[in-house]
N, C-alpha and C positions, 0 to 999 in steps of 0.2 A: 557230486553234491555233498557226500559225507566228508570228504577231505576238506572242503571249503568250510563246512560247519565246524569241524574239528579245529581247523586253523583259526577261525574267528573266535571260537571258545577259548583256545589257549592264549591268543593275543589279548582277549578281554580279561582273562584271569590275571595275566602278567601285569597288565595296565592297572588293574584294581590293586594288586599287591604293591606295586611301585607307588601308586597314589596314596595308599594307606601309610606306607613307610615314611613318606615325606610330609604328611599332613597331620598325623595323630600326635598331639603334643604331650602324651603321657610318658614318653621315654626320650632319652637323649643318648648320644654317643660321645666318645672323646673327639670325634671329628667335629661334631656340633659345638663342643666346648672350644676347640681351636678357632672355629669360625666366629664364635661369640667374642673371644678375646681380641681377635683382629678387628671385629666390628666395634667393640667398645673403645679400643685404642683410637680408631678413626673418629668415633663420635667425640672423644675428648679433644682430639686435635682440631676438629672443626669448631668445637666450642671454645677453643683457645685455653683449655685447662691443662696445665702441666704440673702434676703433683710432684712434691718433693719427698713425700713419705706415703706409704700404703699401710693402712691399719687393716689387718685381716681379722674378721670377726667370726668366731665359731669355726667348726671343723670345715664346713663347706667354704667359708670365707678364707680359711687358711690355704686351701687348695686353689680356688679360683683367684684369690688375691695374689698368691704367689706367682701364678701364671701371668696375671696382668702386670705385676711389678717387673717381672723378667722381660716382658714384651714392651714395657714402657721405658726401657733403658736400664734395667737392673737397679730399680729404685730400692732404697732401704725399706724394710718392713718391720712392723711390730705386730704382736698378736694379743687380742683380748678374747675372752670367752664368756660363757654363761653357764650357770648351774641351774638345773631345773629341779624344783622341789615340789613334790606332790603332797598337798595338804588336804586330805579327806575329800577328794574329788575335784579340787581346784589345783591349778598349776601356777606356780610362781617362778619367775625367771630373775635371777640375780647376776649382775655382771661380775666377773672375776678376772684376775690378772690385769688390773687396770693401772698398776704402778708405772708401766711403760708409757702411759699417756702423758707423762711429764714432758716428753720430748716433742710434743706437737705444737707448743706455743710458737706463734709467729710463722708457721709453715703452711704451705698449700698441701692439704691432706686429702687422700682418697680413702674412704671407709668402704670396705668390700665385704659383702656377705654372699654366700653361695646362692641363696634363693630367698625370696620374700613371699610368704604366704599371707599372713595377716597384717604385717607391717609393724606390729607392736615392738618386736625385738629390735628392728632397725631403728625405730624412733627412740627407744631407750638408749641404744648405743650412741646415736647421734647426739643426744642430750649430754651424755657423759663426755664425749669428745669436745663439744662446744664449750663446756666448762673450763677446758684447758686452753682456750683462746687461740685456736689456729688462725692464721691469716685468712684462709679460705678452706671450707670443707665441702666436698662433694661426695656422693655415695654411688655405689655401683653394685650390680647383682647380675648373676647369670640370667635369671628370669624373675618375674613378678606376677602374682595372681591378680586378675583384674578386680577382685573384691578387696584388695589390700587397702588399709587405711593410710598407708605411707608408701609412696613410690620413690625408688632411687632415682638419682639424677641421670644415671646411665644404666641401661639394661638391654639385654639382647632380645628378649621375647616376653610378651604379655600373654598369659594363658588363663583359661577358665579353671584348669585343674593343676594340682601339684604334679610336677614332672619327676619321674624317677631319674635322678642324675647319675652319671657313671661312677662317681666317687662314693655313692651310697649303695653298697651291696652287702648282702648277708643280713640275717635276722637280728644280729646283735647291735646294729646301728640304730640308735633311737631317733625317732622322727617326731619331735615335739610339736611341730606345726600341724601335723595331721591331727594330733589331739586337740589343738586349738581350733581346728576346723571341724571337729567331731567326726573325723574319718577314722575307721578302724586301723590300728597300727599293725 
């Protein structure tokens, strides 16, 4: 009887650990990024969207957007970013490096950000790109928080919480959206 109880206990513990690994949305791996890139490429194909240019927005967008561009047929990429200015307790975000947006006019464009927490930064970037008159503009992200005010056209996962993505490691990486959500950095 003791060996049966021990076996059941071990199997139950392993099942719990495996279940937690696959269901907790607070972390991700490079493997999940690969799955996400493949999933988004399939979503775009099903939707009939074939971008001619990928705009990588921010640091996460540069990584995730580069992966998408490569897996969509080595599409050309441009990059825009933001600077975050702390003004006595409030945070402002300003788009920077937008000169490259001149090349979007008349093209089918995919704007990619790594993650969407509040949606405000994606909305600001989308407005800036639309001013340059692309033929079509779609947006993509690795994940989006369910409370976001703006959802990308294509995303891999909708979550309740911010996910620790594999490209964000080390304490020196600033997480501005956690501040926007009043989460300790």
